[in-house]
LODREN-768491 format. One line per 10 residues: number of its first residue (from 1); their letters; for each residue x, y, z of C-alpha. Coordinates in steps of 0.2 Angstrom, whole numbers. Example, Ala and Ser with C-alpha at 12.3 -4.5 7.8 and 13.67 -1.06 7.14 Angstrom:
BEGIN
1 = AS = 62 -22 39; 68 -5 36
//
This chain:
BEGIN
1 = XXXXXXXXXX = -433 5 51; -437 15 36; -424 14 22; -421 33 22; -415 32 40; -404 18 36; -396 27 20; -393 42 30; -384 33 44; -374 23 30
11 = XXXXXXXXXX = -369 40 22; -364 47 39; -353 32 42; -345 33 25; -340 51 29; -332 46 45; -321 32 38; -312 29 22; -319 15 12; -309 -1 10
21 = XXXXXXXXXX = -302 -3 -7; -305 -18 -18; -287 -22 -19; -287 -23 1; -302 -35 0; -293 -46 -12; -277 -46 -2; -285 -50 14; -296 -64 7; -281 -72 0
31 = XXXXXXXXXX = -274 -73 18; -290 -82 23; -296 -66 33; -314 -60 32; -321 -43 34; -333 -44 49; -345 -31 56; -346 -33 75; -357 -19 81; -368 -5 76
41 = XXXXXXXXXX = -358 11 70; -341 3 71; -329 0 56; -328 -18 51; -312 -28 55; -302 -41 47; -303 -58 57; -306 -76 55; -324 -80 58; -322 -97 67
51 = XXXXXXXXXX = -314 -89 82; -329 -77 84; -342 -91 81; -334 -102 95; -334 -87 106; -353 -85 103; -351 -68 95; -364 -63 82; -357 -53 67; -360 -49 49
61 = XXXXXXXXXX = -347 -56 37; -348 -41 25; -333 -47 14; -345 -51 -1; -357 -36 1; -346 -22 7; -343 -14 -10; -361 -16 -15; -367 -7 1; -356 8 -3
71 = XXXXXXXXXX = -368 13 -17; -386 12 -10; -401 15 -21; -408 32 -24; -420 36 -10; -433 45 -21; -435 28 -31; -437 17 -17; -450 16 -3; -453 2 10
81 = XXXXXXXXXX = -471 -3 13; -475 -7 31; -494 -7 35; -502 -23 41; -520 -29 42; -530 -37 56; -533 -55 53; -549 -57 44; -548 -73 33; -550 -87 46
91 = XXXXXXXXXX = -563 -96 37; -551 -98 22; -535 -100 32; -539 -113 45; -544 -127 33; -527 -125 25; -518 -125 42; -527 -142 46; -518 -150 31; -500 -146 38
101 = XXXXXXXXXX = -492 -163 40; -480 -166 54; -476 -183 45; -471 -173 30; -459 -162 40; -452 -177 49; -448 -185 32; -440 -169 25; -430 -166 41; -424 -184 41
111 = XXXXXXXXXX = -417 -181 23; -408 -165 28; -400 -172 44; -394 -187 34; -381 -175 26; -365 -176 37; -367 -157 39; -374 -143 29; -359 -131 31; -358 -118 18
121 = XXXXXXXXXX = -341 -123 12; -344 -141 11; -349 -152 -3; -363 -159 8; -369 -141 11; -370 -139 -8; -379 -156 -9; -392 -150 4; -396 -134 -6; -399 -145 -22
131 = XXXXXXXXXX = -410 -157 -12; -421 -142 -6; -422 -135 -24; -427 -153 -30; -440 -154 -16; -448 -137 -19; -448 -140 -38; -458 -156 -36; -470 -147 -25; -473 -133 -37
141 = XXXXXXXXXX = -473 -143 -53; -487 -137 -65; -489 -120 -58; -482 -108 -71; -484 -93 -58; -471 -101 -47; -452 -101 -50; -439 -110 -40; -421 -107 -42; -404 -107 -34
151 = XXXXXXXXXX = -396 -90 -29; -377 -94 -31; -363 -87 -21; -344 -87 -22; -344 -102 -10; -351 -119 -14; -368 -119 -6; -382 -109 -14; -397 -101 -7; -414 -107 -13
161 = XXXXXXXXXX = -428 -95 -18; -446 -99 -23; -457 -85 -30; -476 -85 -31; -482 -71 -42; -496 -60 -37; -512 -60 -47; -515 -42 -46; -499 -33 -42; -480 -35 -43
171 = XXXXXXXXXX = -477 -28 -26; -475 -26 -12; -467 -43 -8; -469 -54 7; -455 -66 12; -453 -81 23; -435 -85 27; -425 -98 36; -407 -104 34; -402 -121 27
181 = XXXXXXXXXX = -384 -123 33; -378 -131 49; -362 -131 58; -351 -141 71; -341 -128 79; -327 -140 84; -324 -145 66; -334 -134 54; -329 -141 38; -331 -160 41
191 = XXXXXXXXXX = -338 -162 58; -355 -170 60; -369 -156 61; -386 -163 59; -394 -146 63; -411 -154 67; -417 -138 76; -404 -126 70; -411 -123 57; -419 -139 50
201 = XXXXXXXXXX = -435 -135 59; -437 -118 50; -432 -126 34; -445 -140 34; -458 -128 41; -456 -118 25; -456 -133 14; -472 -139 21; -480 -122 21; -477 -121 3
211 = XXXXXXXXXX = -484 -138 0; -500 -134 9; -503 -118 0; -500 -125 -17; -511 -140 -13; -525 -128 -8; -524 -119 -25; -518 -103 -16; -514 -89 -28; -509 -73 -19
221 = XXXXXXXXXX = -514 -55 -24; -497 -49 -20; -481 -59 -22; -475 -72 -9; -457 -78 -8; -449 -92 2; -430 -91 5; -418 -104 12; -401 -96 15; -384 -102 14
231 = XXXXXXXXXX = -370 -97 26; -380 -90 40; -369 -98 53; -354 -89 46; -360 -72 47; -377 -71 38; -369 -72 21; -383 -78 10; -396 -67 17; -385 -52 16
241 = XXXXXXXXXX = -381 -55 -2; -400 -57 -6; -406 -43 4; -392 -31 -3; -397 -37 -20; -416 -33 -17; -412 -16 -10; -400 -11 -24; -414 -17 -36; -427 -7 -26
251 = XXXXXXXXXX = -438 -21 -23; -452 -16 -11; -454 -29 3; -469 -28 14; -463 -40 27; -449 -52 31; -452 -66 43; -438 -77 49; -440 -95 56; -424 -100 64
261 = XXXXXXXXXX = -426 -114 77; -444 -119 80; -443 -136 88; -437 -135 106; -442 -128 123; -434 -132 139; -443 -146 148; -453 -139 162; -453 -121 155; -468 -112 149
271 = XXXXXXXXXX = -472 -116 130; -473 -100 120; -469 -92 104; -456 -79 108; -455 -63 97; -439 -55 96; -440 -37 101; -424 -29 94; -419 -26 76; -437 -29 71
281 = XXXXXXXXXX = -452 -18 65; -464 -15 79; -479 -14 67; -475 -31 60; -473 -38 78; -490 -31 82; -497 -40 67; -489 -56 72; -496 -55 89; -513 -54 82
291 = XXXXXXXXXX = -509 -69 70; -503 -79 85; -519 -75 94; -530 -80 80; -521 -95 73; -511 -103 87; -514 -112 103; -498 -105 111; -497 -89 120; -485 -76 114
301 = XXXXXXXXXX = -470 -69 124; -457 -56 122; -439 -63 120; -424 -55 128; -415 -44 115; -408 -55 102; -393 -44 99; -383 -39 84; -383 -50 69; -391 -65 78
311 = XXXXXXXXXX = -401 -72 63; -405 -68 45; -419 -55 49; -404 -44 53; -399 -44 35; -416 -37 30; -417 -25 44; -399 -18 39; -406 -16 21; -420 -5 28
321 = XXXXXXXXXX = -434 -18 27; -448 -22 40; -443 -38 49; -450 -50 63; -442 -66 71; -454 -78 81; -442 -89 91; -444 -106 99; -443 -100 117; -438 -86 128
331 = XXXXXXXXXX = -419 -86 127; -412 -97 140; -426 -110 137; -420 -113 119; -410 -128 113; -393 -129 122; -385 -142 109; -385 -131 93; -369 -131 83; -365 -149 89
341 = XXXXXXXXXX = -367 -167 84; -381 -168 97; -393 -157 88; -405 -170 83; -424 -174 86; -419 -187 99; -413 -173 111; -425 -171 126; -436 -156 123; -438 -157 105
351 = XXXXXXXXXX = -456 -156 100; -465 -158 83; -481 -151 90; -471 -136 95; -464 -133 78; -481 -136 70; -487 -120 79; -474 -110 70; -478 -117 53; -496 -112 56
361 = XXXXXXXXXX = -492 -95 62; -480 -92 47; -493 -99 34; -507 -88 42; -496 -73 42; -491 -75 23; -509 -78 18; -516 -63 27; -502 -52 20; -504 -57 2
371 = X = -523 -61 0
//
């Protein structure tokens, strides 16, 4: 969706409803209520998020971003880029793909799942974000064109951002995203939530993609970023904060690609890469289809509609940026044990060879978009 369309819709909504005041936000937050957006075109409501999470209801928690979204950037100063090439760098990309290491991803995931949970309000959730920062800093050491930093929030867990500068231009930016948090819905704050698939797999895919690219000496023509988001499970908190910040700063984003669950497909079902078909950019999906055909051994399939606010790509879509979301399986064949203590690599149907294909696709897409 073009940013101009989004801003026009946002302006129309503001005409139709009186903005919520800063004092009202402070008063309700003090009551442990959150401002939650439940569907397109509807006013946000004050609720507790856990009751919706347990009901399986997707939502945006807009408590932190509501006031920022009331003053969108001037349209004439911001333009989204959304043109995509055909894959043409196979001779350079395939040797890099061959260096992606499953054992590296296994090791990283073992470290992540060792935290009791990675809940965004827990101390172990904060420790997990610091672990990721330390890991990516060790990978990028010695590269002055790469920065790695925390994006802090009002809660204890930070998001993590790695930026690789472009050699010939400062924009547009390509972003690969995942979320680093995990949750046990029966006991969010202290319950055991290894989150191996959701979203440990996407998290370690990005870490290993970064390592493989850096080891190859890759230097993009246009910038490439890696994002690990805090608070996805509680209403896309981290990604909303960052996407809103980028939109308000008028950052041009060429493509945002989310990896959220890449390690499971139901035993006996057809193994595929399932592309989400709603809240995405059709042109970017077409590009990903060509990337999958060129670089993966798996076939591509259309997923059933993901629905409102189902993962971090929705935050970028809401901000007016082109997004895509390749998912581990057609919905119904995806992992049934997420948000529980059983989300481990030992659960039947978890497959490292499956997850490896997503890492290959995301690396190839990033290379083709930034070369």
